[in-house]
C-alpha positions in Angstrom: 125.8 216.4 205.9 123.9 214.9 202.9 125.5 213.4 199.9 123.8 215.9 197.5 126.2 218.5 198.9 129.1 216.2 198.3 128.1 215.7 194.7 127.8 219.4 194.3 131.2 220.0 195.8 132.8 217.3 193.6 131.2 218.8 190.5 132.4 222.4 191.3 135.9 221.1 192.0 136.0 219.3 188.6 134.7 222.2 186.6 136.4 225.1 188.4 133.3 227.3 188.0 130.0 227.6 189.9 128.1 228.4 186.7 129.4 225.3 184.8 128.7 223.1 187.8 125.2 224.4 188.2 124.5 223.6 184.5 125.7 220.0 185.0 123.7 219.6 188.2 120.6 221.2 186.7 120.2 223.6 189.6 120.4 227.4 189.9 123.8 229.0 190.7 122.3 230.6 193.8 121.1 227.2 195.1 124.5 225.7 194.5 126.2 228.6 196.3 123.8 228.1 199.3 124.7 224.4 199.4 128.4 225.2 199.5 128.0 227.8 202.2 126.1 225.3 204.3 128.8 222.7 203.7 131.6 225.1 204.7 129.7 225.9 207.9 129.2 222.3 208.8 132.9 221.5 208.2 134.1 224.8 209.8 136.6 225.5 207.0 136.7 227.4 203.6 136.7 225.0 200.7 137.1 227.5 197.8 138.9 230.7 197.0 138.1 233.0 194.1 140.5 233.4 191.2 140.4 235.6 188.0 139.2 232.6 185.9 136.8 231.2 188.5 137.5 229.4 191.7 140.0 226.9 193.1 140.2 224.6 196.1 141.9 225.8 199.3 144.3 223.3 200.9 141.4 222.2 203.1 139.3 221.8 200.0 142.0 219.6 198.3 142.1 217.4 201.4 138.3 217.1 201.4 138.3 216.4 197.7 140.4 213.3 198.2 137.8 212.0 200.7 134.8 212.8 198.6 136.3 211.2 195.5 136.4 207.9 197.4 133.3 208.3 199.6 130.8 209.4 196.9 131.1 206.4 194.6 131.1 204.0 197.5 127.8 205.5 198.8 126.2 205.5 195.3 127.3 202.0 194.5 125.8 200.8 197.8 122.5 202.6 197.2 122.3 200.9 193.7 123.1 197.6 195.4 120.3 198.0 197.9 117.8 198.6 195.1 117.6 194.8 194.5 115.8 194.4 197.8 112.9 196.7 196.9 112.7 195.9 193.2 112.2 192.2 193.5 115.5 191.0 192.2 115.7 193.6 189.5 119.3 194.8 189.0 120.0 198.2 187.5 122.9 198.8 185.1 123.4 202.4 184.2 125.6 202.9 181.1 126.3 205.5 178.4 127.6 205.2 174.9 128.7 207.3 172.0 126.2 207.7 169.2 127.5 204.8 167.1 125.8 201.7 168.6 123.7 201.1 165.6 126.5 201.5 163.0 128.8 199.1 164.9 126.2 196.6 165.8 126.4 197.1 169.5 122.7 197.7 169.7 122.1 194.1 168.6 124.6 192.9 171.3 122.8 194.9 174.0 119.4 193.5 172.9 120.8 190.0 172.8 122.1 190.3 176.4 118.8 191.7 177.7 116.6 189.0 176.3 118.8 186.5 178.2 119.0 188.6 181.4 115.5 190.2 181.9 116.2 190.7 185.6 118.7 193.4 184.6 117.2 196.9 183.9 119.5 198.9 181.6 119.5 202.7 181.9 121.0 203.9 178.7 122.3 207.4 177.8 123.7 208.4 174.4 126.2 211.3 174.7 129.4 212.6 173.2 132.8 211.6 174.7 133.2 214.5 177.1 129.7 214.1 178.5 130.2 210.4 179.0 133.4 210.9 181.0 131.8 213.7 183.0 128.9 211.3 183.9 131.5 208.7 185.0 133.3 211.2 187.2 130.0 212.2 188.8 129.0 208.6 189.2 125.8 209.0 187.1 126.7 206.0 185.1 128.5 202.7 185.9 130.3 202.2 182.6 130.6 203.9 179.2 131.1 202.7 175.7 133.6 205.3 174.5 136.8 205.8 172.6 139.8 204.9 174.7 142.7 206.4 172.7 143.3 209.5 174.8 141.8 208.5 178.2 143.2 210.2 181.3 144.8 207.3 183.1 144.6 209.2 186.4 140.8 208.9 186.1 139.8 205.9 184.1 140.3 202.2 183.4 139.1 200.5 180.3 138.8 197.2 178.4 139.0 197.6 174.6 136.6 195.9 172.2 137.3 197.0 168.6 139.7 199.0 166.5 138.5 200.7 163.4 140.5 202.5 160.7 140.2 206.2 160.2 139.7 207.2 156.6 139.6 210.3 154.4 136.0 210.9 153.2 135.4 212.9 150.1 132.8 213.3 147.3 133.0 210.6 144.6 133.9 213.2 142.0 136.7 214.7 144.1 140.2 214.5 142.4 141.4 212.2 145.3 138.4 209.8 145.1 140.2 207.3 142.8 143.2 207.0 145.2 143.4 203.9 147.4 145.8 205.4 149.9 147.0 208.9 150.6 149.7 210.6 152.8 148.4 213.1 155.3 151.0 215.6 154.1 149.2 215.8 150.8 146.1 217.3 152.5 147.6 220.7 153.3 145.3 222.6 151.0 142.1 220.6 151.7 139.1 222.2 153.4 137.9 219.9 156.2 134.7 219.4 158.1 135.4 217.4 161.2 133.9 216.1 164.4 134.1 218.5 167.4 137.6 219.4 168.4 137.3 217.4 171.6 136.5 214.2 169.6 139.2 211.5 169.8 139.0 211.0 166.1 139.7 214.7 165.4 142.5 214.7 168.0 144.2 211.8 166.3 143.9 213.4 162.8 145.2 216.8 164.1 148.1 215.0 165.7 149.0 213.4 162.3 148.7 216.7 160.5 150.9 218.4 163.1 153.5 215.7 162.6 153.6 216.7 159.0 154.0 220.4 159.9 150.6 221.9 159.3 147.3 222.6 160.8 144.3 221.6 158.6 141.8 224.2 157.4 138.7 223.0 159.3 136.2 225.9 159.6 133.2 223.5 160.3 132.8 221.1 163.2 129.8 219.0 164.2 129.0 216.5 167.0 127.3 213.9 164.7 129.0 212.0 161.9 125.8 211.8 159.9 125.8 215.6 159.5 129.5 215.5 158.4 128.7 212.9 155.7 125.8 215.0 154.4 128.1 218.0 154.3 130.7 216.0 152.2 127.9 214.9 149.9 127.1 218.6 149.3 130.7 219.3 148.5 131.3 221.5 151.6 134.7 219.8 152.1 136.4 216.5 153.1 136.3 214.7 156.4 138.0 212.1 158.5 135.9 209.4 160.1 135.9 205.8 161.2 135.4 203.6 158.2 132.5 201.7 159.8 130.6 204.9 160.3 130.9 205.7 156.6 130.3 202.3 155.1 127.1 201.7 157.0 125.7 205.0 155.7 125.6 203.3 152.3 126.1 206.4 150.2 127.2 205.9 146.6 128.4 209.5 146.1 131.3 209.5 148.6 134.6 207.7 148.7 136.8 206.4 151.6 140.6 206.6 151.3 143.1 204.9 153.7 146.1 206.7 155.0 149.6 205.6 154.1 150.4 205.5 157.7 147.2 203.8 159.0 145.3 205.5 161.8 143.2 203.4 164.1 140.7 204.4 166.8 139.8 202.1 169.6 136.3 201.7 171.2 135.9 200.0 174.6 134.1 200.0 177.9 135.4 202.6 180.4 134.9 203.1 184.2 136.4 205.1 187.0 139.9 204.2 188.1 139.9 202.1 191.3 136.2 201.4 191.1 135.8 197.7 190.3 132.8 197.2 188.0 129.9 195.4 189.6 129.4 191.7 188.8 126.4 192.7 186.6 128.5 195.3 184.7 131.4 192.9 184.3 129.1 190.1 182.9 127.5 192.6 180.6 130.8 193.8 179.2 132.1 190.3 178.7 128.9 189.3 176.9 129.0 192.3 174.6 132.6 191.7 173.5 132.0 188.0 173.0 128.8 188.5 171.0 130.4 191.3 168.9 133.3 189.0 168.0 130.9 186.2 167.0 128.8 188.5 164.8 131.8 189.7 162.8 133.9 186.6 163.0 136.7 188.6 164.6 139.6 187.5 166.8 141.6 189.5 169.4 144.6 191.3 168.1 147.4 193.1 170.0 146.2 194.7 173.2 143.0 192.5 173.3 141.0 194.7 170.8 139.2 193.2 167.8 140.0 194.9 164.5 137.5 195.4 161.8 138.6 194.6 158.3 139.8 197.5 156.1 137.2 196.5 153.5 133.8 195.0 153.9 132.0 192.6 151.6 
């Protein structure tokens, strides 16, 4: 049995469909089916059964899944550890991040760490939240810089770095632009352009709207905040984003308005539950949080997260 088959099995079990798993693994569906047939022959049991919506694990498959979930990361971590012997003391740190490292200043923190630790080779991936969590589950990255507000505690652990306020973003000539604060309930008739529905920011705003008894009219979604800001500038609607992402855009034709009941989103480092980060990863995370605090003269608040000021000079 090779560990490639274990990774394939693990991915199929998590997605529930061969076609989705094949896309994530960048192989054909026929190759993936062949791997699973070989694995079932080697084990002497059926691992999957077909359903109307896809496939699900048999009882034997569920038992095997528990083993693979532990064995696969242990193997991959050991392989990464052994690389130091053939790379002349070069240590590899594989990490992912949301597309906000420039706006928050994390890019400078990463660069500052690297010039002080040139023996560490950082493999960096910029992805959306779902892709980052998927890469963690499949042990493709060691840690991820992600939003921690709605993490599945059955899968992930995290250490928080910074909290940022969510704000309403509208054109500067919008009737609400002169307001300093606004109640979510006043936005029933607004047309919204929001981040993708899976975004933690969008989830938080939708939850606040539902608490006020309405679902916002949001016909347009996008994965990148810069595109949403451009859409607001072109009067396509209003949006809700982290304040820092808007203020660093430095646009004079948009306004940011706080909510009466403040909404805060938290960004931090995330890793698989029960998988203690390596010494290299832990030192990197500690350095980034310390350097970030020094750059913005911030202090830890409740829960250990740093909080960015509501207004910036």
